[in-house]
Every structure is written in C-alpha cells, then in structure tokens.
N, C-alpha and C positions, 0 to 999 in steps of 0.2 A: 496601445496594443497592436502588433506589425498583421499578428494573423490569429483576427477573435473565432476562425472556424478550425482551428486546430488546437487537440488539448496538448499536445505534446511537441515541440517543432527544434532537434535540434541539428546545430549547423556546426561542425566541423569540431566536436567538442573532444577534451581530451581530460586525463586524470592521472595528478602524478604522485606515487607516496616516495619519496626521498627518487633512488634512482630508478623503482619501476612507475610505469605506466600501466592503472590498470587498464586505461580507456584512452587510443589513438586515434584521433581523425574520423570517430564517428558522424554520423549523418543520417536522421531520419524523422518520419514524422506520422502521426496518429489523429486522424480525425476526431472531433466531440463526436461522442456516442458510440464511440469503436474500441471492437475490446484486443489487444493486444499480446502475442505471445513471447517470454523470453525465455529464450533455451538457452544452453550451451554447460558446459564444462565446468567444474568448481576450477574457483580463480577465473573466468572466462570475462569477468565484469560487470555481471547482471546485477549481482547487490549494490554495486560502488554507483551503476546508474538509475539505480530506485531510488538511491539515497541525495542523489544529484539532483532527479525530478523532485523529490519532496523536500528539496535544500536542507538538507540535513549538513551538505555540502558543496565545495562550488567548482565547476568545472576549473582547472589550472589554465585552459585554453579552449577557442572557442565560444558559441553561441548557444545560450539557452534556453528558448521560451515555454513556459507553461501555462495554458488556459490563455494565453498573448500577453503574458507580464515577463518580463523580462527575470531570469530567476535567482539572479545577485542583485541589481538595484530596484525590486521593487517584489521581494520578499514575504514582506508585512501584508502588503496587498493578496497574496499570491495563498500563503497557508492556509488563512479558513476553506477554503475551497479544497485542500487536496489533503487525504487523509494517509497513512504508511504503517501497515501489518507486516513486522520483519518477524526475526529472529529473536531480537529484546525486542521485550514488549512493556517495557520503559510506565509500568507499573508502578507504585509507592508500596515496599512489601510487608510493612505493617500497617498498614492499614487494609480493611477491608475491602470484598469486593463491591460492595457497595457506596462507600467512602471513597473511593477511586473513581467509580462512573460517577459521584455528585459532585466530585470533586473537578473533574470532566465538562457537567454542565453546567455548571458555577462558571466556568471560565467561556465558554461557548454559548450563556444567556440561554439555557434551553428555557421553555415555560414547562410551568409544574414537571419540574426537577424530580421530584420524589416520584411521583407516578411511571414518568420514564424510564427514570432507574429499576422500577422494579417489575415494568415491563420489559426489559429488557434483559435482566435476570433469568425470568423465567421464559423468556424465548430463549435462550441460548444456553435452560439445562442448570442453570447456577443458581438457585431461589433459593436452595438448601442450603446452599455457604455463600449465601450474601453475606453474615456478619463477620465469616470469616478474613483472617486475615491473607494476604495473596501469597506469604511466606510460605504457605502451607500448602499450596495448591501444585498441582501435578503439571507439567508441562501444556499438556491440552486442552485442561480448565485454564493457563494463563491465554491460551489464546483463542480462547472463548470471550474470554474478558476483554480480551483485543480488539477482537470483533463488535463485539459488544457499544464499545468506545467509536471506536470506528461509524455504527450503524447511528449512533447520538450528532454526529456528526455528520453526515448525510454529505459528502460529498462531490463536488461533480468528477471528480478523479482521484480513482482508487487504486492503489499501487499495494501490490501483493504478492510478498516475499516467501515463496513456499506454503501456502497456505494450508495446504493441504499435511504438512509436517506435524506429530504429536499425535496428530488424529486417527481415532478407532472408527471403524466402517459407517458407522452411525454418521459420525462428524463428520467425515468425508464428500458423506450425502447432503448432512445439512449446512456445511460449506458450497455445494455445487448451489445447490437452490437459492445462498445470499447472492453465491456469484450473478445468477442470473435473472435474481430480485431486483439488486443493482442495474444490471444491463437495462433492463425491463423497466427504471424512474428516469433511462438518457445519462447516467453516469459511464463514461470511460473507463477502463478495465486494464490497466497492466498486472500481467499475470506472470510471474516467474516460478517453475517449476521444472522437478525432473521428470515426473510424469507427463509425455511429452500430448502420448496419446488423450491422456484423460482433457490434459488444456485444451489438444487442436479442437474438443467437442467444443468447450467453451468459450473461445475469442473468434475473432473475423482475419486476425494479421498474425504475423510471425516473425520474430525477428533473431535472430543466430549468431549469437557471438563467438568467437573462438581468439582467446589474447587476445581479449580489449576492442578487437575490430569486426565490424559488420561482414560475416562470415557467407548468410542469406537472408534472404527476404522471401516471402510468400503472403 
C-alpha cells in the first residue's frame, strides 16, 4: 500500500467513453475519516468518478488508490470496504426487501443475519413492507433499502450519489442523520449532490468538476 492514511488518492486519472472524455487528468486526495462534497453540473463527471472509486469501472489512464489499494490490481481486497449508493439501486426486483438484505448478509458473512435484517428494515421505515417484492417499491423506498444495505456492510468509505433524491423531507432528515452517524464512526464519505448548501454542512472538503476537470477545491 502507498498511502495508508488516504481514503482516496487520484493521480492524473482520466476516463474515456468512445470519443468522449468523462474525466481528464484529475488529481486529488481525501484523508481517511474526512468527507468530500462533490459538485458540478450534470455531465461534469461526478457519477463517473464515484464509479471509479467504487471499482465499478477503471480509469483509462492515471493511478487511483482507494484506502491504500490500487483500484485495478487490488480490487478484490478493496471492495469489502467500500459501498456505493447510486441512482441504480442494484436490488433483485422479484425478491422481497428482507430477502434482498438477507442475501447481502450471507455474502458479507454477517452474524445473526435475520436479527440484523429485521433491525435495519425497522430503522429505515420498511418493516411493514419486509415481505413485499422490491418491484412494488417507490424510488424513495428503494433508496432507503440501499442505505440499509450500506449500513449492513459498515464500509470504511461510503460513496453517496445524490442520496437526497426521491426522498421526502422526513427521509432527507433521516439521511442527514445517517451521514453524520457514519462520520462519527470514522467512515470516510464522498457525497455528490446538487443541494450544495446542504452538502456543505455535512462535509469537510469540496471538489467542483467542470467538463471532467477539477475546477475548484476548498
């Protein structure tokens, strides 16, 4: 490992999709335990960057280290410690909410899986729909189920792509509390949102992207 005290270390990373460069020679770092607000207009590269950090995709060029691991060559070692909540919920549509979480619990070897699943469903306000298939869920309910899965994983680095989207005011308040809870546990957080004022109250640093490039930091 190169930088054990850094949650993210990006050195001149670029990402190309066909002829389009979604990211271009982007460099930045985030210390472990710190929180980064990622801002920029649609198409600026925010989601692409989060997917690279989550190892759902790899840079076309440059070096990306996450929690001290190389995102490409050490992906297997890295993945258990990183969780991404994005626009795509990645739930199994025909399984119930409880079945989705139980499957994740088994993959993560969570002890007392059934009790943990019951607790998380209650906490996220989904207990009454535990036995309903996810295909019947609203977008907000899917988001809450994805957060329950993140909490089960207890990651060292949480990546949140527009986490307030599709949530009602009570859900937004709950999400803010969960982010603060993760931070209190020492989890590093990268938060991408268009709600800049809200994001600034929840993070310690900011990275603004324009056209796949770093436009400003603070």
